[in-house]
N, C-alpha and C positions, 0 to 999 in steps of 0.2 A: 639736655636739648640736642636733638638730632641735627645733622648738617642742613637738611631742607628747612627745618624750623629756624635755624640760625640765619640762613641767607634770606629767608622770607622776612624775618624781623629787620635785618639790615636794609632790605629793599623798601619795605613799607615805612621805615623811619624817615625816609626822604619826604619832606613836607609836600612837594608837588605830586608825589605818587599817592600819598595818603588822601590828600584833598581830591585828586582825580577819581579815586575809588568811590568815595562817598558822594561826590557830585554825580558820578555816573549812575550809582544805584538809587540815590534819593531824588535827583533832579534831571535824570536822563541826559547827563552830560553838560547841563547848564552850569556855568561857573558861579554858583551861589556862595560856596565856601572857599575862602581865600587861603592859599598855602602860607602866606605871610602872617596870618593871624592865628595859626595853630600853636598851641602851647602844650608841650608834652607834660603828662601827669604821671604820678607814681602808679605803677601797674598793679600794686598790691591792694586788694580790697579787704579791709580789716574792720571788724566790729569788736569793740572793747567795752568792758564794764566801766561805767562812770565812777563807781564806788571804789574799786580796788585796781583799776587799770588792767585787769586781766583780759587777754585776747580770747574771745569766744570763737570767732571764725576768722580765717585768713585764706584768701584765694588770690592767685596772680594771673592777670590777663596777659595776652601777648602785647597789646599796645592800647594806650588810652590817651586821648588828647582833648583839650578844650578849644572851642572855636566860637567866634562871634557869627551869628547867622542874621543877615540883614535882608529883610523883605519889605521894600517900600520904605516907610518911615519907622517901621518896627525893627527892633534890635534885641536879640536875646542870646544867651549862652547855650551851647549844646556840648554835651560830653559824648565823645565818639570812641567806642571800643571796637577793636578788631581781633578776631580769632582766625588765624590762618591754619587750616587743617590739611595735614598731609595724608589723612585717611578719613573715611566716613565714620562718624561717631553718633550713634542713636541717642546718646544721653545729652546732646547739646542743648535741648530746651531747658533741662534742669540746670546745667552748668551756667548758661547765659542768664537765666532767671536769678540764680544765686549771685552772680557778679553784679547785676543791676540792683538787686535788693540791698546788698551790702553798701553799694554806693549811695543809694537813697538814704539808708540808715545813717551813714556818715554825714550826709548833708543835713539831716535833721539835727544831729548832735552839734554840728558846727554853727547852727543858727542861734544856739544858746550855750556858748562855750563856758561861761562863768557859772557853772553849777557847783553846789557844795558836794563834798565827798560822799554824802549819804543820799544823793539824788538818785532818782530812778534812771533806768537806761535811756528813756526818752523823756523830754520835757512834757509836762502834763497837757499843755495846750499851746495853740498858735493863733495868731490873728488871721482873719480871713484873707488878707491881702498878701500873705507870704506864699511864695511859689519856689519849687525846687527846679534845678536845671535838668532838663530831660536827658536821659541816657539812651543812646542808640548803639546797640551792639550788632556788629555785622560779622557773619561767618562766611569765610571764603574757602571753598574746596579747591586745593591745588592738586587735584587728581581727577582722572576721568572715570574712576570707579563709581558705580551707581550709589547715590546717597540713600540711606534708609528712608522709610516712609514717615519716620518721626520728624515732623516739622514744627509741632507744637506740643505743649504739655499734655493736652487731652489724648494725643496719640500714644502716650506712655501709660495712661491710666486705664485700669480695668473697671470701667463704670458699669455697675450691675443693671441699672435702669436708665435708658436714654432720657427719661423725664428729669433725672437729676442733673443732666449736663448743664443747663443754664445756671445752676446754682454753684457750680464748681469753677473757680477762677481759672482762666486759661493764660498761656504765655506762648506766643508765636515767635520763632526765630527769623531773623532777616538773613536769608541764605543766598549766596551766589554759587551756582554750580555751572562752570563753563561748559561741561560736557552736554548740557541740555540747551545751550545757547547757540544761536546762529552767528555767523560772522557779522551780520548786520546788528545783532544785539550787542556784540562785543565792541564794535567800532567806536561808539560814543565815548568809551573810556579813554581812548586815544594814547598815543606815544608808547613808551616802553611798557606801561601797564597793559595795553592792548596786546603787545607781544607775549607777555606772561600769561594772560588769559587764553590766548590762542594756543600756547604751549600746553597749558593744563587741559584744554579741550581735547588735545591729541597726544596726551602724555605717553600712552602705551602703544600707539599706532605710529611706528616709525616712518612708514611710507607717507602717511597723511601729514606728519610733522615736517618731513622733507619738502613736500609740496607747499605747505604753508610758508616755510622759511623762504622758498624760492619765489613765491608770488607776492610777498609783502616787503616793501622796501625798508620798513622800520627795523627789520632784523639786520640790516647792513651797517648800522651805526648805533650800537648800544653800549652802555657802561659795563664795566667788569662785574659789579655786583649783580646786575641783571643777568648777565651771561652765566654766572655761577648758580643763580637760582634756577635758570632754565636747565642747566646741566643736572641739578639735583632732581628736578621734576621729571625729566626724561631718563635719568640714569645713564646718560651718555657722557663720554669723556672728550671734551673739546680742547684739551691742552691749553688752558687759559694761563697767560702770563700776568702776574699780579701788577707789574709796572705799566702795563699797557692801558691807556686811558679808555679808549673805545675799541669795540670788537665788531668785525664783520662776520655775522653768524653764517652767512651764505658760504663764505670761504671755509669756515670751520666745518660746515656740513660736508663739503666736497672732500676736504682732507680726512675727515672722520670716515667717510664712505670708503675711500681708498685704504685707509688704515684697517678698517674692519674686514674688508675683503682679503687683504694681504694676510692679516692675522689668522683668519680661519683657513685660508688656502695653505699657509705654512703649517698650521697645526694638523690639517688633514693629511698633508704629505708626510709629516713626521709619523703620525699614527699609522698611515698606510705602509710606510717603509718598515716600521717596527713590526707590524703584523705580517708583512710580506717576508721579512727576514726570518721570523720565527717559523712561519709555515714552510719557507724554503729549506730551512735546516732540517725540519722534521721529515719533509719529503726526501731530501737528499740522503739522510741517514737510512731511511727505509729502502730507497732504491739502491743505495750502496751495498747494503746487506744482501739484497736479492741478487745483484750482479756478482758479488763476491762468492755467494754460495753456488751460483750457476757455473762459474768458471772452474769450480772444483774445490772440494775440501782438501784435495791433495796438496794444493799450493799453500794451504794454510788459511785459517780464519783471519789471522792478522793481516796478511797481504790483501786478502779480499776486502776487508773492511777499509784498509787504507785507500785502495783504488776506488772503492765504492764511495767513500766519503769525499775523496777529491773530486770525482766526477759529479757526484750528487750535489755538493756544495756549489760548484760552478753553475750547473744547470738550475739548481734550486734558487740560488741567489739572483741569477739573471731573471728567471721567471717570476720569482717573488718580488723583485723590485718593480718589474713591469706591472704585475697585477696590483702590487701594493700602491704604486703611484696612481694607477687608474682609480682604485678604490678610494684612495686618499682624496683625489680630486673630486670624486663624487660626494664623499662625506663632507668635504669643505664646502662644496656647492650647496648641499642640503642644509648645512648649518647656517650658511649666509642667507639663504632664501627664507628660512624660518625666522632668523633674526630681523629680517626686513618685513616680517608680518605676512609672508605668503602662506595661503592655505595648503594642506597636503595635496589636494587635487592639482593645484597649479605647479607644485614642486614635482609631482609625478609626471605631468606633461612635459615639463622642462627637461627632466632626465631622459625621457624617451626621445626627445628631439635632438638633444646634444650629445648623448652617449650611446645612441642606437640600442636602447634597452627595450625589451618587451614590457608591456604594462605590468605583468606579474613580477618581472625582475625589478622594475622601478619601485613597486609597492614593497617588495621585500627589502630593498636598500633603505627605504624610509623607515620600515618597521625595525630593522637592525639598528639604525641610527637612534631612533627613539628609545629602544630597549637599552642601549648603552648609556643613555642619559639618566636612567632611573636606578 
């Protein structure tokens, strides 16, 4: 289990979050399902032989809970399953169908538990008034990557003739993709769940994520496990302390921005100084040799090299540091702007305005930076 999967499971194990997710999706935010009535169930879906108790199939969900659904005078049980996806998966219709089918098979067997050892896998018959508990599996995409076109079983099948389609059973997944939702769509989920969905919607767009955090007060007071899930979704380091009960993500974003800029500025300076020193040494050696030869071979190659090296190093180091520091600042700036999601055209304009470069020079700086990253 990856870190994102772990913290997603921790987050959605909270009854109020789990209930809010299904109330938001099934009932548009109406509190039909109560968090206090949720009962966690075994997440392993297993089908075994009645005869020899052998396990034929076994699959494990992320979460599965039982809840009482009350509508007017009617009351029934629902089984609610959740699959939190850190990446798009085109096979989800088959996966979810298998989870649900195994659960229904288990329910059938449990209706007649006292079967002899030589009994069939399923009881031969049931009375007309027996009903199984409905299973609703919800798939939540905790990423802003586009989801595949496969939303139902038919999307995965190579059906040779469309006339056959009505005769082939279908299975459609219940899918939440925050990247296709508006903020108005997300708002009914409410609370910290709303914050997580807004984060998933802007997972790879850091500028948009910063704006969302700054404009939504819910980010100013969230629990540690929520902050850790947000950190894993965005791949940003917010320096979260385990002992701290609640966290203000707005403050964390400000400190992260300063940390990020300083980190790349320092790295750019270091790379620039290293490159400048190397270039300065090479130029100093060349110039030293030339001056030594000009002053005369009579004074000796040794003396010429010494004087040339001394003077060359001083001039080369001075010039190298200056050029290296300037180039390092430009590289650090380019890196920071790319990390903030700026397009190359905007980065080019920024370099021209702040470093007095021509358009050709700015484009070359960007090309050199990109080449160094490959």
